[in-house]
N, CA, C, O and the ligand as a Tripos MOL2 file, in Angstrom:
@<TRIPOS>MOLECULE
protein
  281   279    71     0     0
PROTEIN
NO_CHARGES

@<TRIPOS>ATOM
      1 N           0.8570   -1.2400   -0.0190 N.3       1 MET1
      2 CA         -0.0350    0.0390    0.0180 C.3       1 MET1
      3 C           0.9390    1.2390    0.0120 C.2       1 MET1
      4 O           1.9360    1.3160    0.7310 O.2       1 MET1
      5 N           0.5470    2.1420   -0.8600 N.am      2 PRO2
      6 CA          1.4220    3.3260   -0.9400 C.3       2 PRO2
      7 C           1.3800    4.1690    0.3370 C.2       2 PRO2
      8 O           0.3570    4.3150    1.0050 O.2       2 PRO2
      9 N           2.6740    4.7600    0.6530 N.am      3 ILE3
     10 CA          2.7420    5.6240    1.7290 C.3       3 ILE3
     11 C           3.2760    6.9840    1.1560 C.2       3 ILE3
     12 O           4.2970    7.0870    0.4760 O.2       3 ILE3
     13 N           2.4620    7.9930    1.5150 N.am      4 PHE4
     14 CA          2.8190    9.2960    1.0400 C.3       4 PHE4
     15 C           3.1880   10.2440    2.1130 C.2       4 PHE4
     16 O           2.6570   10.1670    3.2210 O.2       4 PHE4
     17 N           4.1230   11.1790    1.8120 N.am      5 GLU5
     18 CA          4.5060   12.1920    2.7680 C.3       5 GLU5
     19 C           3.9170   13.4890    2.3110 C.2       5 GLU5
     20 O           3.9960   13.8620    1.1410 O.2       5 GLU5
     21 N           3.3210   14.1720    3.2660 N.am      6 TYR6
     22 CA          2.6110   15.5030    2.9560 C.3       6 TYR6
     23 C           3.0470   16.5150    3.8410 C.2       6 TYR6
     24 O           3.4640   16.2760    4.9740 O.2       6 TYR6
     25 N           2.9500   17.7500    3.2930 N.am      7 ALA7
     26 CA          3.1970   19.0060    4.0410 C.3       7 ALA7
     27 C           1.9300   19.8430    4.0350 C.2       7 ALA7
     28 O           1.4620   20.1630    2.9420 O.2       7 ALA7
     29 N           1.3340   20.2260    5.1550 N.am      8 CYS8
     30 CA          0.1380   20.9920    5.1860 C.3       8 CYS8
     31 C           0.4080   22.3610    4.8150 C.2       8 CYS8
     32 O           1.3340   22.9770    5.3440 O.2       8 CYS8
     33 N          -0.4100   22.9230    3.8590 N.am      9 ARG9
     34 CA         -0.2370   24.2790    3.4320 C.3       9 ARG9
     35 C          -0.8420   25.2020    4.4480 C.2       9 ARG9
     36 O          -0.5110   26.3870    4.4670 O.2       9 ARG9
     37 N          -1.6810   24.7280    5.2590 N.am     10 ALA10
     38 CA         -2.3620   25.6540    6.2110 C.3      10 ALA10
     39 C          -1.4470   25.9270    7.4490 C.2      10 ALA10
     40 O          -1.1720   27.0720    7.8090 O.2      10 ALA10
     41 N          -0.9870   24.7870    8.0850 N.am     11 CYS11
     42 CA         -0.2390   24.9380    9.3120 C.3      11 CYS11
     43 C           1.1910   24.4950    9.1360 C.2      11 CYS11
     44 O           2.0030   24.7060   10.0360 O.2      11 CYS11
     45 N           1.5310   23.8990    8.0350 N.am     12 GLY12
     46 CA          2.9870   23.5110    7.9000 C.3      12 GLY12
     47 C           3.3470   22.2070    8.4860 C.2      12 GLY12
     48 O           4.5210   21.8360    8.4960 O.2      12 GLY12
     49 N           2.4220   21.5170    8.9570 N.am     13 HIS13
     50 CA          2.6430   20.2850    9.6680 C.3      13 HIS13
     51 C           3.0420   19.1150    8.5350 C.2      13 HIS13
     52 O           2.3690   18.9640    7.5150 O.2      13 HIS13
     53 N           4.0920   18.4000    8.8110 N.am     14 GLU14
     54 CA          4.4330   17.4120    7.8860 C.3      14 GLU14
     55 C           4.2180   16.0370    8.5750 C.2      14 GLU14
     56 O           4.4940   15.8410    9.7580 O.2      14 GLU14
     57 N           3.6880   15.0750    7.7150 N.am     15 PHE15
     58 CA          3.3410   13.8380    8.1950 C.3      15 PHE15
     59 C           3.2430   12.8370    7.0470 C.2      15 PHE15
     60 O           3.0820   13.2300    5.8910 O.2      15 PHE15
     61 N           3.3400   11.5300    7.3630 N.am     16 GLU16
     62 CA          3.2870   10.4190    6.4120 C.3      16 GLU16
     63 C           1.9180    9.7310    6.7030 C.2      16 GLU16
     64 O           1.4630    9.6570    7.8440 O.2      16 GLU16
     65 N           1.3040    9.2440    5.6250 N.am     17 THR17
     66 CA          0.0910    8.6120    5.7940 C.3      17 THR17
     67 C          -0.1100    7.6010    4.6220 C.2      17 THR17
     68 O           0.3480    7.7800    3.4940 O.2      17 THR17
     69 N          -0.8570    6.5020    5.0160 N.am     18 LEU18
     70 CA         -1.3010    5.5050    4.0040 C.3      18 LEU18
     71 C          -2.4600    6.1420    3.2330 C.2      18 LEU18
     72 O          -3.3330    6.7410    3.8610 O.2      18 LEU18
     73 N          -2.5050    6.0470    1.9800 N.am     19 VAL19
     74 CA         -3.5360    6.5560    1.1620 C.3      19 VAL19
     75 C          -4.1170    5.5750    0.1870 C.2      19 VAL19
     76 O          -3.4340    4.9690   -0.6390 O.2      19 VAL19
     77 N          -5.4190    5.4500    0.3250 N.am     20 ARG20
     78 CA         -6.1070    4.5140   -0.6220 C.3      20 ARG20
     79 C          -6.6510    5.3670   -1.7220 C.2      20 ARG20
     80 O          -6.8760    6.5630   -1.5420 O.2      20 ARG20
     81 N          -6.8700    4.7460   -2.8880 N.am     21 ALA21
     82 CA         -7.2420    5.4820   -4.0860 C.3      21 ALA21
     83 C          -8.5500    6.3020   -3.9610 C.2      21 ALA21
     84 O          -8.7840    7.3290   -4.5990 O.2      21 ALA21
     85 N          -9.3570    5.7310   -3.0750 N.am     22 THR22
     86 CA        -10.7140    6.3070   -2.8960 C.3      22 THR22
     87 C         -10.7510    7.3410   -1.6800 C.2      22 THR22
     88 O         -11.8090    7.8380   -1.2930 O.2      22 THR22
     89 N          -9.5990    7.6030   -1.1500 N.am     23 GLU23
     90 CA         -9.5980    8.4990    0.0530 C.3      23 GLU23
     91 C          -8.7800    9.7670   -0.2400 C.2      23 GLU23
     92 O          -7.7070    9.7100   -0.8410 O.2      23 GLU23
     93 N          -9.2910   10.8480    0.1790 N.am     24 THR24
     94 CA         -8.5530   12.1160    0.1620 C.3      24 THR24
     95 C          -7.9640   12.4940    1.4850 C.2      24 THR24
     96 O          -8.7110   12.7930    2.4160 O.2      24 THR24
     97 N          -6.6140   12.4970    1.6200 N.am     25 PRO25
     98 CA         -5.9140   12.7570    2.9140 C.3      25 PRO25
     99 C          -6.2260   14.2010    3.2920 C.2      25 PRO25
    100 O          -6.4950   15.0670    2.4590 O.2      25 PRO25
    101 N          -6.1670   14.4050    4.6590 N.am     26 SER26
    102 CA         -6.2640   15.6680    5.2580 C.3      26 SER26
    103 C          -5.1810   15.7650    6.4090 C.2      26 SER26
    104 O          -4.6890   14.7550    6.9130 O.2      26 SER26
    105 N          -4.8660   16.9710    6.7630 N.am     27 CYS27
    106 CA         -3.8610   17.2880    7.7760 C.3      27 CYS27
    107 C          -4.1950   16.5900    9.0400 C.2      27 CYS27
    108 O          -5.3460   16.6940    9.4650 O.2      27 CYS27
    109 N          -3.3280   15.8970    9.6800 N.am     28 GLU28
    110 CA         -3.7190   15.1400   10.9460 C.3      28 GLU28
    111 C          -3.7500   16.1360   12.1390 C.2      28 GLU28
    112 O          -4.1810   15.7960   13.2410 O.2      28 GLU28
    113 N          -3.2680   17.4020   11.8670 N.am     29 ARG29
    114 CA         -3.2500   18.3890   13.0290 C.3      29 ARG29
    115 C          -4.4740   19.3470   12.7920 C.2      29 ARG29
    116 O          -5.2630   19.5540   13.7130 O.2      29 ARG29
    117 N          -4.6210   19.8890   11.6460 N.am     30 CYS30
    118 CA         -5.6830   20.9090   11.4680 C.3      30 CYS30
    119 C          -6.8250   20.4430   10.6230 C.2      30 CYS30
    120 O          -7.8230   21.1580   10.5330 O.2      30 CYS30
    121 N          -6.7490   19.2410    9.9650 N.am     31 ALA31
    122 CA         -7.7070   18.7040    9.1040 C.3      31 ALA31
    123 C          -7.9290   19.3630    7.8670 C.2      31 ALA31
    124 O          -8.9600   19.1800    7.2190 O.2      31 ALA31
    125 N          -6.9390   20.1830    7.4740 N.am     32 SER32
    126 CA         -7.0260   20.8450    6.1980 C.3      32 SER32
    127 C          -6.7970   19.9730    5.0550 C.2      32 SER32
    128 O          -5.8830   19.1570    5.1640 O.2      32 SER32
    129 N          -7.5140   20.0100    3.9110 N.am     33 PRO33
    130 CA         -7.1810   19.0590    2.8750 C.3      33 PRO33
    131 C          -6.1660   19.7000    1.8570 C.2      33 PRO33
    132 O          -5.8350   19.0870    0.8420 O.2      33 PRO33
    133 N          -5.7010   20.9020    2.1460 N.am     34 ALA34
    134 CA         -4.7270   21.6560    1.2790 C.3      34 ALA34
    135 C          -3.3420   21.0900    1.5880 C.2      34 ALA34
    136 O          -2.6840   21.6340    2.4750 O.2      34 ALA34
    137 N          -2.8350   20.0110    0.9090 N.am     35 LEU35
    138 CA         -1.5790   19.3730    1.2670 C.3      35 LEU35
    139 C          -0.7330   19.2960    0.0550 C.2      35 LEU35
    140 O          -1.2180   19.0840   -1.0570 O.2      35 LEU35
    141 N           0.5600   19.4710    0.2720 N.am     36 ASP36
    142 CA          1.6000   19.2750   -0.8230 C.3      36 ASP36
    143 C           2.0920   17.8040   -0.6670 C.2      36 ASP36
    144 O           2.5230   17.4370    0.4260 O.2      36 ASP36
    145 N           2.0470   17.0470   -1.6110 N.am     37 LYS37
    146 CA          2.6710   15.7160   -1.6080 C.3      37 LYS37
    147 C           4.1070   15.8030   -1.7980 C.2      37 LYS37
    148 O           4.5690   16.3890   -2.7780 O.2      37 LYS37
    149 N           4.8830   15.2260   -0.8710 N.am     38 LYS38
    150 CA          6.3030   15.4240   -0.8970 C.3      38 LYS38
    151 C           7.0050   14.1720   -1.5080 C.2      38 LYS38
    152 O           7.8790   14.3410   -2.3580 O.2      38 LYS38
    153 N           6.6700   12.9930   -1.1240 N.am     39 LEU39
    154 CA          7.3220   11.7920   -1.4760 C.3      39 LEU39
    155 C           6.4530   10.5930   -1.5590 C.2      39 LEU39
    156 O           5.4870   10.4920   -0.8030 O.2      39 LEU39
    157 N           6.7220    9.7240   -2.3880 N.am     40 SER40
    158 CA          6.0570    8.3350   -2.4410 C.3      40 SER40
    159 C           7.0560    7.3840   -2.1610 C.2      40 SER40
    160 O           7.9620    7.1650   -2.9660 O.2      40 SER40
    161 N           6.9510    6.7460   -0.9790 N.am     41 VAL41
    162 CA          7.9170    5.5720   -0.6440 C.3      41 VAL41
    163 C           7.6270    4.4350   -1.5650 C.2      41 VAL41
    164 O           8.5210    3.7000   -1.9840 O.2      41 VAL41
    165 N           6.3000    4.2920   -1.8930 N.am     42 PHE42
    166 CA          5.9460    3.1650   -2.7590 C.3      42 PHE42
    167 C           6.7050    3.2450   -4.0570 C.2      42 PHE42
    168 O           7.3230    2.2770   -4.5010 O.2      42 PHE42
    169 N           6.6440    4.4740   -4.6870 N.am     43 ALA43
    170 CA          7.2230    4.6730   -5.9990 C.3      43 ALA43
    171 C           8.8120    4.4010   -5.9610 C.2      43 ALA43
    172 O           9.4190    3.8950   -6.9050 O.2      43 ALA43
    173 N           9.3590    4.7690   -4.8440 N.am     44 ALA44
    174 CA         10.8420    4.6620   -4.7380 C.3      44 ALA44
    175 C          11.1530    3.0440   -4.6310 C.2      44 ALA44
    176 O          12.1840    2.5960   -5.1340 O.2      44 ALA44
    177 N          10.3110    2.2820   -4.0240 N.am     45 GLN45
    178 CA         10.6060    0.8760   -3.9120 C.3      45 GLN45
    179 C          10.2250    0.1870   -5.1950 C.2      45 GLN45
    180 O          10.7090   -0.9330   -5.3560 O.2      45 GLN45
    181 N           9.4430    0.6670   -6.1310 N.am     46 THR46
    182 CA          8.9930    0.0510   -7.2850 C.3      46 THR46
    183 C          10.2180   -0.3230   -8.2420 C.2      46 THR46
    184 O          10.2790   -1.3580   -8.9060 O.2      46 THR46
    185 N          11.1380    0.6400   -8.2060 N.am     47 SER47
    186 CA         12.3190    0.4680   -9.1340 C.3      47 SER47
    187 C          13.1140   -0.7900   -8.7010 C.2      47 SER47
    188 O          13.5840   -1.5710   -9.5290 O.2      47 SER47
    189 N          13.2400   -0.9480   -7.3420 N.am     48 ALA48
    190 CA         14.0400   -2.0170   -6.7420 C.3      48 ALA48
    191 C          13.3290   -3.3300   -7.0380 C.2      48 ALA48
    192 O          13.9630   -4.3480   -7.3150 O.2      48 ALA48
    193 N          12.0140   -3.2890   -6.9740 N.am     49 ASP49
    194 CA         11.2630   -4.5540   -7.3240 C.3      49 ASP49
    195 C          11.4010   -4.9330   -8.8410 C.2      49 ASP49
    196 O          11.1000   -6.0590   -9.2360 O.2      49 ASP49
    197 N          11.8350   -4.0200   -9.6160 N.am     50 ALA50
    198 CA         11.8960   -4.2980  -11.0720 C.3      50 ALA50
    199 C          13.1780   -5.1070  -11.4500 C.2      50 ALA50
    200 O          13.3880   -5.5170  -12.5920 O.2      50 ALA50
    201 N          14.0250   -5.3030  -10.3790 N.am     51 GLU51
    202 CA         15.2630   -6.0030  -10.6700 C.3      51 GLU51
    203 C          14.9110   -7.4650  -11.1170 C.2      51 GLU51
    204 O          13.7970   -7.9230  -10.8650 O.2      51 GLU51
    205 N          15.8390   -8.1790  -11.7660 N.am     52 PRO52
    206 CA         15.5400   -9.5650  -12.2120 C.3      52 PRO52
    207 C          15.2500  -10.3590  -11.0520 C.2      52 PRO52
    208 O          15.8960  -10.1640  -10.0230 O.2      52 PRO52
    209 N          14.3480  -11.2360  -11.1010 N.am     53 ALA53
    210 CA         14.0420  -12.1760   -9.9900 C.3      53 ALA53
    211 C          15.0840  -13.1490   -9.7710 C.2      53 ALA53
    212 O          15.6500  -13.6510  -10.7420 O.2      53 ALA53
    213 N          15.4040  -13.4760   -8.5480 N.am     54 PRO54
    214 CA         16.4130  -14.5620   -8.1670 C.3      54 PRO54
    215 C          16.0100  -15.7850   -8.6990 C.2      54 PRO54
    216 O          14.8470  -15.9300   -9.0740 O.2      54 PRO54
    217 N          16.8740  -16.7280   -8.7820 N.am     55 CYS55
    218 CA         16.5760  -18.0160   -9.2560 C.3      55 CYS55
    219 C          15.6300  -18.7370   -8.2190 C.2      55 CYS55
    220 O          15.7640  -18.6220   -7.0010 O.2      55 CYS55
    221 N          14.7270  -19.4410   -8.7970 N.am     56 GLY56
    222 CA         13.7030  -20.1180   -7.9880 C.3      56 GLY56
    223 C          12.3130  -19.4140   -8.0130 C.2      56 GLY56
    224 O          11.2770  -19.9410   -7.6060 O.2      56 GLY56
    225 N          12.4160  -18.1110   -8.5590 N.am     57 THR57
    226 CA         11.1490  -17.3350   -8.6570 C.3      57 THR57
    227 C          11.0350  -16.8360  -10.0430 C.2      57 THR57
    228 O          10.3120  -15.8730  -10.2960 O.2      57 THR57
    229 N          11.7770  -17.5010  -11.0290 N.am     58 CYS58
    230 CA         11.7990  -16.9040  -12.3610 C.3      58 CYS58
    231 C          10.7550  -17.6740  -13.1970 C.2      58 CYS58
    232 O          10.4980  -17.2420  -14.3200 O.2      58 CYS58
    233 N          10.1380  -18.7710  -12.7430 N.am     59 GLY59
    234 CA          9.1880  -19.4430  -13.4930 C.3      59 GLY59
    235 C           9.8380  -20.4110  -14.6120 C.2      59 GLY59
    236 O           9.2200  -20.8060  -15.6000 O.2      59 GLY59
    237 N          11.0700  -20.7060  -14.3310 N.am     60 HIS60
    238 CA         11.7700  -21.7180  -15.2800 C.3      60 HIS60
    239 C          10.9860  -22.9940  -15.3980 C.2      60 HIS60
    240 O          10.6390  -23.5540  -14.3580 O.2      60 HIS60
    241 N          10.6650  -23.5250  -16.6020 N.am     61 PRO61
    242 CA          9.8900  -24.7090  -16.6830 C.3      61 PRO61
    243 C          10.5500  -25.9860  -16.0570 C.2      61 PRO61
    244 O           9.8770  -26.9980  -15.8620 O.2      61 PRO61
    245 N          11.8430  -25.9170  -15.7570 N.am     62 GLY62
    246 CA         12.5520  -27.0760  -15.1590 C.3      62 GLY62
    247 C          12.3790  -27.0970  -13.5870 C.2      62 GLY62
    248 O          12.8460  -27.9760  -12.8620 O.2      62 GLY62
    249 N          11.6530  -26.0230  -13.1670 N.am     63 GLY63
    250 CA         11.4660  -25.9310  -11.6480 C.3      63 GLY63
    251 C          12.4710  -25.0410  -10.9930 C.2      63 GLY63
    252 O          13.4400  -24.5610  -11.5820 O.2      63 GLY63
    253 N          12.1570  -24.8410   -9.6540 N.am     64 PRO64
    254 CA         13.1100  -23.9110   -8.9080 C.3      64 PRO64
    255 C          14.5610  -24.3270   -8.8890 C.2      64 PRO64
    256 O          14.8930  -25.4470   -8.5010 O.2      64 PRO64
    257 N          15.4120  -23.4360   -9.3040 N.am     65 GLY65
    258 CA         16.8860  -23.6540   -9.3130 C.3      65 GLY65
    259 C          17.3500  -24.1730  -10.5980 C.2      65 GLY65
    260 O          18.5700  -24.2660  -10.7350 O.2      65 GLY65
    261 N          16.5620  -24.5410  -11.6050 N.am     66 SER66
    262 CA         17.0290  -25.1710  -12.8600 C.3      66 SER66
    263 C          17.7090  -24.1540  -13.6460 C.2      66 SER66
    264 O          18.6970  -24.4820  -14.3030 O.2      66 SER66
    265 N          17.3000  -22.9900  -13.6500 N.am     67 CYS67
    266 CA         17.9600  -21.9510  -14.5320 C.3      67 CYS67
    267 C          19.4070  -21.7360  -14.1350 C.2      67 CYS67
    268 O          20.2440  -21.5070  -15.0090 O.2      67 CYS67
    269 N          19.7320  -21.7990  -12.8690 N.am     68 ALA68
    270 CA         21.1080  -21.5330  -12.4210 C.3      68 ALA68
    271 C          22.0540  -22.7560  -12.7000 C.2      68 ALA68
    272 O          23.2780  -22.6200  -12.7220 O.2      68 ALA68
    273 N          21.4160  -23.9780  -12.9140 N.am     69 LEU69
    274 CA         22.3070  -25.1950  -13.1140 C.3      69 LEU69
    275 C          22.6810  -25.3810  -14.4820 C.2      69 LEU69
    276 O          23.5920  -26.1720  -14.7270 O.2      69 LEU69
    277 N          22.0240  -24.6750  -15.5460 N.am     70 ASN70
    278 CA         22.3160  -24.8410  -16.8480 C.3      70 ASN70
    279 C          23.5860  -23.9590  -17.3140 C.2      70 ASN70
    280 O          23.9750  -24.0050  -18.4820 O.2      70 ASN70
    281 ZN         -2.4700   21.3650    9.0270 Zn       71 ZN71
@<TRIPOS>BOND
     1     1     2 1
     2     2     3 1
     3     3     4 2
     4     3     5 am
     5     5     6 1
     6     6     7 1
     7     7     8 2
     8     7     9 am
     9     9    10 1
    10    10    11 1
    11    11    12 2
    12    11    13 am
    13    13    14 1
    14    14    15 1
    15    15    16 2
    16    15    17 am
    17    17    18 1
    18    18    19 1
    19    19    20 2
    20    19    21 am
    21    21    22 1
    22    22    23 1
    23    23    24 2
    24    23    25 am
    25    25    26 1
    26    26    27 1
    27    27    28 2
    28    27    29 am
    29    29    30 1
    30    30    31 1
    31    31    32 2
    32    31    33 am
    33    33    34 1
    34    34    35 1
    35    35    36 2
    36    35    37 am
    37    37    38 1
    38    38    39 1
    39    39    40 2
    40    39    41 am
    41    41    42 1
    42    42    43 1
    43    43    44 2
    44    43    45 am
    45    45    46 1
    46    46    47 1
    47    47    48 2
    48    47    49 am
    49    49    50 1
    50    50    51 1
    51    51    52 2
    52    51    53 am
    53    53    54 1
    54    54    55 1
    55    55    56 2
    56    55    57 am
    57    57    58 1
    58    58    59 1
    59    59    60 2
    60    59    61 am
    61    61    62 1
    62    62    63 1
    63    63    64 2
    64    63    65 am
    65    65    66 1
    66    66    67 1
    67    67    68 2
    68    67    69 am
    69    69    70 1
    70    70    71 1
    71    71    72 2
    72    71    73 am
    73    73    74 1
    74    74    75 1
    75    75    76 2
    76    75    77 am
    77    77    78 1
    78    78    79 1
    79    79    80 2
    80    79    81 am
    81    81    82 1
    82    82    83 1
    83    83    84 2
    84    83    85 am
    85    85    86 1
    86    86    87 1
    87    87    88 2
    88    87    89 am
    89    89    90 1
    90    90    91 1
    91    91    92 2
    92    91    93 am
    93    93    94 1
    94    94    95 1
    95    95    96 2
    96    95    97 am
    97    97    98 1
    98    98    99 1
    99    99   100 2
   100    99   101 am
   101   101   102 1
   102   102   103 1
   103   103   104 2
   104   103   105 am
   105   105   106 1
   106   106   107 1
   107   107   108 2
   108   107   109 am
   109   109   110 1
   110   110   111 1
   111   111   112 2
   112   111   113 am
   113   113   114 1
   114   114   115 1
   115   115   116 2
   116   115   117 am
   117   117   118 1
   118   118   119 1
   119   119   120 2
   120   119   121 am
   121   121   122 1
   122   122   123 1
   123   123   124 2
   124   123   125 am
   125   125   126 1
   126   126   127 1
   127   127   128 2
   128   127   129 am
   129   129   130 1
   130   130   131 1
   131   131   132 2
   132   131   133 am
   133   133   134 1
   134   134   135 1
   135   135   136 2
   136   135   137 am
   137   137   138 1
   138   138   139 1
   139   139   140 2
   140   139   141 am
   141   141   142 1
   142   142   143 1
   143   143   144 2
   144   143   145 am
   145   145   146 1
   146   146   147 1
   147   147   148 2
   148   147   149 am
   149   149   150 1
   150   150   151 1
   151   151   152 2
   152   151   153 am
   153   153   154 1
   154   154   155 1
   155   155   156 2
   156   155   157 am
   157   157   158 1
   158   158   159 1
   159   159   160 2
   160   159   161 am
   161   161   162 1
   162   162   163 1
   163   163   164 2
   164   163   165 am
   165   165   166 1
   166   166   167 1
   167   167   168 2
   168   167   169 am
   169   169   170 1
   170   170   171 1
   171   171   172 2
   172   171   173 am
   173   173   174 1
   174   174   175 1
   175   175   176 2
   176   175   177 am
   177   177   178 1
   178   178   179 1
   179   179   180 2
   180   179   181 am
   181   181   182 1
   182   182   183 1
   183   183   184 2
   184   183   185 am
   185   185   186 1
   186   186   187 1
   187   187   188 2
   188   187   189 am
   189   189   190 1
   190   190   191 1
   191   191   192 2
   192   191   193 am
   193   193   194 1
   194   194   195 1
   195   195   196 2
   196   195   197 am
   197   197   198 1
   198   198   199 1
   199   199   200 2
   200   199   201 am
   201   201   202 1
   202   202   203 1
   203   203   204 2
   204   203   205 am
   205   205   206 1
   206   206   207 1
   207   207   208 2
   208   207   209 am
   209   209   210 1
   210   210   211 1
   211   211   212 2
   212   211   213 am
   213   213   214 1
   214   214   215 1
   215   215   216 2
   216   215   217 am
   217   217   218 1
   218   218   219 1
   219   219   220 2
   220   219   221 am
   221   221   222 1
   222   222   223 1
   223   223   224 2
   224   223   225 am
   225   225   226 1
   226   226   227 1
   227   227   228 2
   228   227   229 am
   229   229   230 1
   230   230   231 1
   231   231   232 2
   232   231   233 am
   233   233   234 1
   234   234   235 1
   235   235   236 2
   236   235   237 am
   237   237   238 1
   238   238   239 1
   239   239   240 2
   240   239   241 am
   241   241   242 1
   242   242   243 1
   243   243   244 2
   244   243   245 am
   245   245   246 1
   246   246   247 1
   247   247   248 2
   248   247   249 am
   249   249   250 1
   250   250   251 1
   251   251   252 2
   252   251   253 am
   253   253   254 1
   254   254   255 1
   255   255   256 2
   256   255   257 am
   257   257   258 1
   258   258   259 1
   259   259   260 2
   260   259   261 am
   261   261   262 1
   262   262   263 1
   263   263   264 2
   264   263   265 am
   265   265   266 1
   266   266   267 1
   267   267   268 2
   268   267   269 am
   269   269   270 1
   270   270   271 1
   271   271   272 2
   272   271   273 am
   273   273   274 1
   274   274   275 1
   275   275   276 2
   276   275   277 am
   277   277   278 1
   278   278   279 1
   279   279   280 2
@<TRIPOS>SUBSTRUCTURE
     1 MET1         2 RESIDUE 1 A MET
     2 PRO2         6 RESIDUE 1 A PRO
     3 ILE3        10 RESIDUE 1 A ILE
     4 PHE4        14 RESIDUE 1 A PHE
     5 GLU5        18 RESIDUE 1 A GLU
     6 TYR6        22 RESIDUE 1 A TYR
     7 ALA7        26 RESIDUE 1 A ALA
     8 CYS8        30 RESIDUE 1 A CYS
     9 ARG9        34 RESIDUE 1 A ARG
    10 ALA10       38 RESIDUE 1 A ALA
    11 CYS11       42 RESIDUE 1 A CYS
    12 GLY12       46 RESIDUE 1 A GLY
    13 HIS13       50 RESIDUE 1 A HIS
    14 GLU14       54 RESIDUE 1 A GLU
    15 PHE15       58 RESIDUE 1 A PHE
    16 GLU16       62 RESIDUE 1 A GLU
    17 THR17       66 RESIDUE 1 A THR
    18 LEU18       70 RESIDUE 1 A LEU
    19 VAL19       74 RESIDUE 1 A VAL
    20 ARG20       78 RESIDUE 1 A ARG
    21 ALA21       82 RESIDUE 1 A ALA
    22 THR22       86 RESIDUE 1 A THR
    23 GLU23       90 RESIDUE 1 A GLU
    24 THR24       94 RESIDUE 1 A THR
    25 PRO25       98 RESIDUE 1 A PRO
    26 SER26      102 RESIDUE 1 A SER
    27 CYS27      106 RESIDUE 1 A CYS
    28 GLU28      110 RESIDUE 1 A GLU
    29 ARG29      114 RESIDUE 1 A ARG
    30 CYS30      118 RESIDUE 1 A CYS
    31 ALA31      122 RESIDUE 1 A ALA
    32 SER32      126 RESIDUE 1 A SER
    33 PRO33      130 RESIDUE 1 A PRO
    34 ALA34      134 RESIDUE 1 A ALA
    35 LEU35      138 RESIDUE 1 A LEU
    36 ASP36      142 RESIDUE 1 A ASP
    37 LYS37      146 RESIDUE 1 A LYS
    38 LYS38      150 RESIDUE 1 A LYS
    39 LEU39      154 RESIDUE 1 A LEU
    40 SER40      158 RESIDUE 1 A SER
    41 VAL41      162 RESIDUE 1 A VAL
    42 PHE42      166 RESIDUE 1 A PHE
    43 ALA43      170 RESIDUE 1 A ALA
    44 ALA44      174 RESIDUE 1 A ALA
    45 GLN45      178 RESIDUE 1 A GLN
    46 THR46      182 RESIDUE 1 A THR
    47 SER47      186 RESIDUE 1 A SER
    48 ALA48      190 RESIDUE 1 A ALA
    49 ASP49      194 RESIDUE 1 A ASP
    50 ALA50      198 RESIDUE 1 A ALA
    51 GLU51      202 RESIDUE 1 A GLU
    52 PRO52      206 RESIDUE 1 A PRO
    53 ALA53      210 RESIDUE 1 A ALA
    54 PRO54      214 RESIDUE 1 A PRO
    55 CYS55      218 RESIDUE 1 A CYS
    56 GLY56      222 RESIDUE 1 A GLY
    57 THR57      226 RESIDUE 1 A THR
    58 CYS58      230 RESIDUE 1 A CYS
    59 GLY59      234 RESIDUE 1 A GLY
    60 HIS60      238 RESIDUE 1 A HIS
    61 PRO61      242 RESIDUE 1 A PRO
    62 GLY62      246 RESIDUE 1 A GLY
    63 GLY63      250 RESIDUE 1 A GLY
    64 PRO64      254 RESIDUE 1 A PRO
    65 GLY65      258 RESIDUE 1 A GLY
    66 SER66      262 RESIDUE 1 A SER
    67 CYS67      266 RESIDUE 1 A CYS
    68 ALA68      270 RESIDUE 1 A ALA
    69 LEU69      274 RESIDUE 1 A LEU
    70 ASN70      278 RESIDUE 1 A ASN
    71 ZN71       281 GROUP 0 **** ****
């Protein structure tokens, strides 16, 4: 689940929150919806997840470990 870091435009409070697609985040201090999104931790991790899968999870038809033995 994505985690976003926000800075409140109304009071300047900075916080991280889990955000679902159907929800609009608001400041946890003053409840203002006027927020600047600062960072997506989820997006930063996506690039690492795109690395080639280690042997055993690559779906080789010979079974787990087969691709490294050839
Ligand atoms: Zn605020």
